[in-house]
N, C-alpha and C positions, 0 to 999 in steps of 0.2 A: 601512515594511519597503521595501528594496531588492529588486525579484523577479529581476532579471537576473545576482547574482551569482555569480561561481563558486567553488568549494569542494573547498579542502584534505582537510576533514575530514567529510565527508559521512556517515561513519559516526558521525562525533561527533554531528552533528545529529541524525542518527536514534535514538542514545542518550540527547541528551541535552533535546531539544524537539521530541520527535512526539507531543502528545498526539492532534493531530488523526488518528492512526491508529484512534481508536475509530470514525472513521466506515468503514475501511478493512477487510482483514483482517488477521492478526497484524502485528506490526511495523510496518514501514514499508511493508506490500505493499497495492497496489489493487487491488479486486474489479468494482468498477466498471466494465466497458466496454461496456455499452450499456444501455439503457433497457427492452430486449425482455426481458434476462433480469433485470432488476432486480425487474419484477413478480411474478417465482417466488422473489424472496431467491436468485436465482443458484442455483437447484436442477436439476438432470440437464444444465448446460450442455455437456459432453464428449458426448452423447449426443441434442442439437438441432439442429435445420438450421430456424430460423426463416426467417434472413436469411444476406446474405455474413457477417455480423459471428460467424457461428457457427466461421470456421477460427479466431480468437483464442484460444478454448478447446480445438478439436481440430481441426485441419489435415484431418483423413480424412472431416468430414464436408461439405466442398465436393463432395464425390460424390452427395451428395444434393440438390443445387441446381439446379436446371435454367437452360439459357441462361446470360444475363449478368446476374447482377446487382450491386447496389449498395446500400450501406448506412450514414447517415451520421446521427450525434447528439450530443448533450451531457446532461451529469448535473451539477447544482447540488449539494453538499456543505453542509451546515453544522452543524456541529461543534457542540456547546455544552459546555464540559468547564472544570470550578472544582476549583485546590485550594487547600486550606487545612490549615494546621499554625504549627508556632510552632519556631523556631531558637533553638538554646540558644549561647550563645558566651561561655565560660568565668563561666559562673553568671548571665549577664545572657539573658534570655527576651524574644524580639521577636516578635510576629504575625507570619507569611510568608504571604498568600493574594495567589490572582491567579484574575479571573473571565473567564470567554467568552475563552481566548486561545489557542483555534486558531482560524486562519484559514479563513473561506468558500473555496470552490474549483469552478470551473466544469473538467469535464474532458470535452475533446471527442473524437470517435471518428470513422472515417471505411475501409470497407471495400469491396473491390470482388471479385465472382469471374468465371469464366469456362468453362463446358463444353466442354470440347477435342473429347470425343466422349463416348459412351456411357461408358466407362470413364476417363475420364482429366478432370480439373479443376486448374486453378491460381488462384489467389488473391493479392490484396496487402491488408494491413492495417496501418492507423496508429492507434497509442494508447500506451497507458502503464502499465507494472505496481507503479509506483512512484512516491511522492509526497507531500509533505505540507509546509505551512507554519506555524510559531507564531510568536507575539511575546508575550512575559509583561509583566505592567505595568511600569512605570516605577520605581515604588518596591517591587518583591518582593525583599523582605529575605533569598534564597535565592538569589539572581542570580550567586554566585559557583560555581552547577554548572550556570550557562547562562540566557540572557537573550532568545536570537532565535536562530531558525534556518530554513534553509530547504533542501528536498530536491525535486529535480525530473529526472522522467527521461523521455524522448520514445521511442518505439520504431516501427520499419517492421518487418514480415514477409513476405517472399515466400514462397508454400505453395506445392505441389503434391500433389495425391492422387489415388490410382489404388484401383479397383474391382475386386479379385483374383476376387472370383466374386459371385454373384449376392447374397451374403448378408454378404460381410466387405470392409471397405476399409483401406486404412492412407494414412496422409499424414505431411506431413514439413515442414519449413522452416524458414530463415536469419531471424536477428533481429538486426538490429544496433540499438545502445541507445546514448543519449548521456545522459550524467548530470552534473547541475551543482546547485551550491548553496553554502549560506554558513553560518558559526556564530559567535557571539558570546556570550561572559560577562563580566560586571562586576563590580568589588568592591562587595559588599552595602552596601544605603543605610542598614541600622542601625549602620554602625558604620566608620572608618576602618582598616580592615584593612592589616596591617602597614607602618601610617604612610600607606597612599594615600588621596588622594583620594577620597570618594565617587563612582562611577559611572566610575573608572579602567579602562579595558581591559583584562583579564585575558587573554584570548583572542580573537583574532578570524581565522577562517581560510575560504578561499574556493579554489576549485578545478575542473576538468571533465575530463571523458574520454570517450572514444568504445570501445565495446566490439561483441564478437561473443556470439553464442551460437547454439543450436539447438531445437527442438522439432519432437516427433513424437507421433503418434497413430494409434488405431484403432478400427474401429465395425463392431460383430458385430448384422444382423439376426436375432434367434433368432426370431420369428416375424412374422409382418408386423403385429403388435401390439405386439411387443416387443423393445427395442436395449437393447444396453450399450455404452458407450464408453468408451474411456482415452485420457488424454494426458499426457505428460511433459513439461516445459519445464527445459531445462540452467539449472546454475547459469552467472552471466557475471560476471568477473572486471575491475573497474573499478581503474585506477593514476589515483586523482583528484590532476591535478598543478596547485599553483598556488602564491600566499603565504601570509604567515601574519603577524601581529603577537603577540608572547607577551611579557608581563610575566616580568620573569627578576630575582627575588629579589637575587639576589649582585651585578646592578649596580643593583637599584634603577630600573629602568628597563623599558620597551616595546621592545623589538626587532624590527625586522623580519627574514625568512627565506622561502625558498621550500623546495619538497619536494613528497612526495608520500603518497599512505597507500591503501592496496590496499582494497578494500573487494568482497565477492563479495557479490552479489544469487544469493538460494539458489535451489536445484531445487527445484520443486513438481512434483505429480501429481493426478490427479483421474480417480477413477473416476465414472460416472453411469450410469442408467438411465430408461429412456421406457417407458413401457406405456401404450397405448392401450385404458382401459377398456371405454367405450364409444366409439358414434361422437360423442359430442359431449365424453365426460370422459376426458383425460388426467392420469396422475400421474407427477411425475419425482422421483427422487433425485440426491443427489451426497454424496460422502466426497471432501475435498481433503487433501494433508498439503504440508508446506514445511516445508523442510532447516536451520530455524532455530537448529540447534546447530551450524550452522557459524559463526556469528556468537558467538565468544569473546573477544575483545578488539578495543579501538582504538589504533593503535600507529600515530604520523607519523616517516616517514623526513624529517628536516630537512636541507639542506644543510651549515647550519653548526651548529645546535646537535643534531644527529644524530638517535638515536631516543627519542624522547617515548611515553612510556605515557599515552593520554589518558583511558581507559575500561576497566575490565573490563566484560564484559558478561554471558559464558554463559549465553545462551538457551537454549529447550529446541524441539525441535520442535512445530510448531501442525497440529493439526487441526480440520475445518468440517464441518458435518454439515446437509445442507438437505433439505428436501421442499417439492413445490410442485406445483401443479395448475392444469390449465387447461380452461375450459369455453367450450366454441363454443356460446354464446347462440342466436345465429342466423347464415345463411352469411356472412355479413361483419364480427360482432363476436365478439372472443373475451376471454374474463376471464380474469386470473389473480392467483395467490395463492400465499404460503409463506412458512414458517418457516425459521430458522436460528440455528444455536448455534456458536457461533467461539469456541475457548480461546484465551487468552492465551500471549504467546509468552515469556513469562517465570515462575519461582518469585516467591513472596513477597519473598523475600531480595533478586533483581536486578531489584526493581521501583524505577522511580527518579522521580525529580519531573516530570523532561521526557520520560519515557517510560512512562507510568501503562498499561503495560500492562496488561489485566482481560479477564476474559469476556466477552462479547456474543451478545445473543440478538434476531437479527432479523425485524421482520414487515412482508410487502409485498404491494401490491397492484397489478395494473394490467390492461390493455388495449392489443387491438389491433385498428383498423379498416381493413377494405380501402376505401380512396374508389373506386378503381378495380379490375378485374381486376390491374393492372401495379402499382399504389400503394399502400403501406400504412402507418399512423402507428399509433407506438405510444407511451404513456405510463403512467408506475410513480411509482411514492411506497414509499419506505419507513421507518419508525421502527426507531431501533437503541437499547435498553437495556443501558446500560454500567452492571457492576455496582460495586459504591463497594469502595474497595482502599486497605489502610494501605500508607504508604511511608516508610521507614525509611534516610536518609543521614546519614552513610557506611554503608555496607556491610558493611567491614572489609577491603573493595580499599585498594592503597596509592594506586590514584590517586583514590580518596574521600578517602581522608586526607588529602591535599595542598589538594582544595576547601574539606576541613572545617575546615583551619588558620586557610584567607582568613575562614572568616564563620561558622563554626558547625555543629552538627550540625541538620538538618532532621527534625521527626515531625511526620505528617499524615494528611492524606486527598485520594483523588481523588472526584469522583463527574460524574457525565455522562451526557449522550443525544444522538442523531443526528440529523437529518431527510435523506433523499437525496430528490431530485426528478429527473426525466428523460424525453427527448423521442426519439423516433428515427424517422428516415424510409426505407423501403425500396422500392426499386422494381426491376421484372422486365422486362428487355426480351424 
């Protein structure tokens, strides 16, 4: 699969081939911003200030970081996702399955913070909130619903935080987001649909865009041992502009066009707590919300072909619940663990082959070790159990019916699991 394609229909890619989302938060959202937080299943992130990466989840936490600090790391995501079922095309039944078709990924990050005074701090952050890459087997019998896709976003934040009182801090920042990707679908292998040769391109779309958003947060030090944090990220509107190749039945040919598709990356919010129970033991919690109900449909606006309804989505808001703990084994070594429950962003009806969204359970462990007073190394590992889920397409929407007419109805089930490993280095000047 080409990895630098631009994408006209990023939302199509997300709606048609993002099984790798099982390794992330719901939809095509990424949770993995640091190895430090991974070790506690990202519990308490809006109320934590381990290192300069804290600003990614709550810019107000910059006021808790002394001097100048930087943190850099990477996470390796290995999703293992299978889909298996049958395609029924005018009474002819064919097996449709694909194994381990969500591609592995490395997610890097870099953060820098600087304390200007006792009450004012600034920071820079580089990472990603959204991304996935998949490629179904070449013989997949339901390729008319999508056979390859890539979505990639890169983001830079500039943040500032101010300590209003001894116990209350606020922060905010601007977000620069770049998105790109591609999506493809081909006539299925089991039949020469509509007289087409097997493997004929039905759709291929690519495009990119840049846009701006914002984030804000607050932290309240309720007592010396208890803290509450709240953070909000705005939605980001992308006008993904590029080129498209689409099969048009009236001409019995694949035609080229240009155009765009609007995609809104949804707003998110997080409420977190941090509790220092004893000198050695701390407890963390988080509740996350993502406005996935804003993702209703995928519609391309092509310069020659006009409006093309690609897919009805009708997602629902997603919630994530996490509890984590940190144990300071000795002055240099901190141990972490956590568990999280991530709800799917789709109902059973709206689940599709290529985005088999389902509930997930995270189990995480991690550790941080102070090499020196200035340098800390963190490492973490997470295993994610994905709930098996039934999939039926067409779901009764017009865009689904058009795909079904090409290669038949799919009835099957997805299953999978994911493991994630990460490392992080943090330095304090």
